[in-house]
N, C-alpha and C positions, 0 to 999 in steps of 0.2 A: 474625635472626628477622623475622617478619611485622610490618607496621605497620598499625594500624587506628584509626578514629575512630567514636564513637557519639554521637548527638545526640538530646536530648529537650527539647521546649519549644514555643515558638510556631512555627507553620508558616513555613518559609523555604525558599529554593532551596538545593539541595545544594551548589551551587558556592561558597556563602559559606564552607563549611568544608572542602570536598574539593579544590577546584581553585584558589581565589583566594588563600589565605593565603601569607605569605612562605615558610613551611615547610610547604606543602601536602602532601597525601598523595602527589601526583605527584612533588614534589621529594624526599620521603622514600623513594619507590620507587627513585629514582636514587642517593640518598646520604643514608641515615639517619645521625643523629648518635649514636644509642645502639643497640647491637646490630649485626647484620649490615648492612653498608653498602648493598648492592643487594638490592632485593626485586622481581625481575622475572619471577616464575613465575606470572603471572596476577593478576587483580584481580576485585573484585565489589562490587556495590551491593545493598542491601536497604532497602526503604522501605515505610511505611504511609501509606494515604490513606483513601478512603471504602470500599474493599473490605475484606472480612473477613480475607483472607489478604494477606500482604505482597507487594509487587512484588520482582522479582529479576532482576538482570543480572550475568552472569559471563562472563569472557573469559580465554583462555589467553595472549593477548599481554600484554607488559608495559604497565603503566598509562601510561608516558610515550610509547608509540608508537601508542595507539589514540585517534584523534580523536573517536570516538563518546563517550568519557567526558566531554569538555568539553560536547558538545551535550546529553547526558543530564542532567548536573548543572546546566546552565543552565535547562532546562525542567521538571525534576521538582521539585516542592515537597512538603514533608512535615513533620509535627510530630515524627517519630521515624524516624531512618534510621541505617544502618550503611554503612561503606565500608572495604575491606580490600585491601591489596596483599600478595602472598604470596611468601615465601621457603621453598621446599620443604625438608623435612627428610629426603627420601628417596623419597617417593611420587611417582607420575607427575604431570606437568604436563598435567592434563586439566580440562575445564570442571566435571566432577562433583567434582573435588578442590578447586576454588576456593571460597573463603568469600564471603559468609556462607552458612549452611545454613538450610533452611526445613523446618518440620514443623507442619502445621496453621496456626495464627496466630502461631507462635513463630519468632524469628530467633536465630541463634547464630553467633558468630565467635570465633576463637581465635588466640593467639600463644603458641606453646610446643610441647611434644612429650612423648611417652611414650618413654623410653629403651628400647633393645632391642625395637623394635616387632615385629620378626620373631618374637621369642620370645613376646611378650605379646599379639599381635593376636588369637589365638583366644580366650583367656580374657576379653579386653576386649570382644570382640564378643558373647560369651556374656551380658554384662550387658544387651544389648538385648533387650527382650521380643519374642516371636515376632510379635506384632501390628504392631510397628514395623519389623521387619527388612526388609520389602519396600521401605522408604524408604531403605535403605542403597545408594546409587548409586555412591559413590566408594570409595577405598581408604585414606583418611587416618585417623589416630588421632583427629583433631578431630571428624569426623563421627560416629565411634563413640561418643565421649564425649557428644556432644550427644544422640544417640538414647537412650543409657543414662540421661541426665538426664531426658529426656522420659518415659521409662518409670518414673521414680522419683517419680511424683505431682507433677510440676512445676506443674500447674495449682493444686494445693492450696497449695503452699509452694515457690516456686522456689529459695529459699536452702537450705532443708532438703534438697530434691531434689539440688541440686548438692553439698552437703556429704556426703550419703550416698553419692553416686557417687564423689566424690574419696576418701572413706574406703576404698572398695573398691579404687580404683586405687592408693592408697598402700600397701595391703596387698600388691598384686600386684608393685609395683616393689621392695618391700623383702623379698620372700619368696624371691628367687633364692639361689643358692649364694654369690655374691659380695656380695650385699646393697648394691649401689651403683648400681643402675639409677636413672635420673633421671626426674623428672616436673616439667614446667613448665606452669602453667595460668594464663594471663592472658587473660581472656575476657569477652565481653559476651553478655547474654541478654535478650530482651524479648518481651512479648506484645502489643506495639503501644500499650500505655498506660504501663507501668512498665519501667524500665531498670535492669539489675543488671550490675555489672562486678566481676570477681573477680581477685585477685592471690595466687597460691599456688604453692608449689614443695616438692619433696621431694628431698633429697640434692643440692641445687643452689640458686643464687640465682634468685628469681622474675624474670621479664621485667618491664620498667618499665611503670608506669601512672600517669597524671596526670588531673586533672579541673579544670574551671573552671566556676563557676556565676555567671550574670548574670541580670538581670531577665527576659530573653527566653528563657533556657533553660540547660541543662547540657550541656557537651561533655566527653566522656571520650576520652582518646587514649593511644596507646603512647608518644608523645613530643610535646612541645609544638609547636603550629602556628606559633609565632613565637619570637623570641629574648628575649621578655619573660618570663623564667623566674619572676619574682616573682609574676606573675599566675596561675600554675599551682600546684596543690597536688599534691605527690607522695603516692601512696597507699602506705602501708606494706605489707610482706609480710603474708600471712595476714589480709587485710581485704577487705571487699566495699563497693562504692559502691552506694547505693540512691537512685535518682532516680524517685520515684513522682509521678504526675501530680497537680499541685496542692499538693505538699508539698515543703518545702525538702530539698535533697539532703543526705544524711548518709553517714558512713563508719563501719562497725562491724567489730569483731573477727570473724574467720571461721576456722573450723577450729581 
């Protein structure tokens, strides 16, 4: 499955978390220790600065083979950013299918899948409001979920909007004849100030999620960026990590 990191805190260079650590995202794209070993189906960066909308860079080449990634991470500084390396679950390797995804001032990235996507794609896309459907550029289940969350009053309450969308997805994956379609949803969502990370699954084990909070900020990851496992907190299934600006990070029960 995909590997990703999300950071919120003091402004810092992206390289501090994306390219420099011993178990950096580039290393994980070549050899992840948890989940699928190789994540070579594209990568992406999303970051916030003085602009109202986040910056975005996505590429279909593997993260380990694109020298631009090192240069970008050295020069870009941000107080909140996402980085993602992709392992496709069946949809095409295109720039539009690479994470993160942007809508207005919101960023989203995902590690997981909707089982039997061919059967469920149409009803899942029906959850996207007509006003947001023109922003549907790719073919992934991840982008569909994001736009459905955006249409569920995400600005008013991101956690409730995500929960409402996942409740509908849960109903879809458990309503078939066999009742064994799977849903994995380990994701990050942000408006540029606050950061939310979710770990949830149906008919399967949820993909891994960890976080570490220090004085300078909070970093949330698919797997630790070093071998010091004691310094990372594993997020239980069916929980959300909430890192709001100026407030200590907390983990709450979700769904």
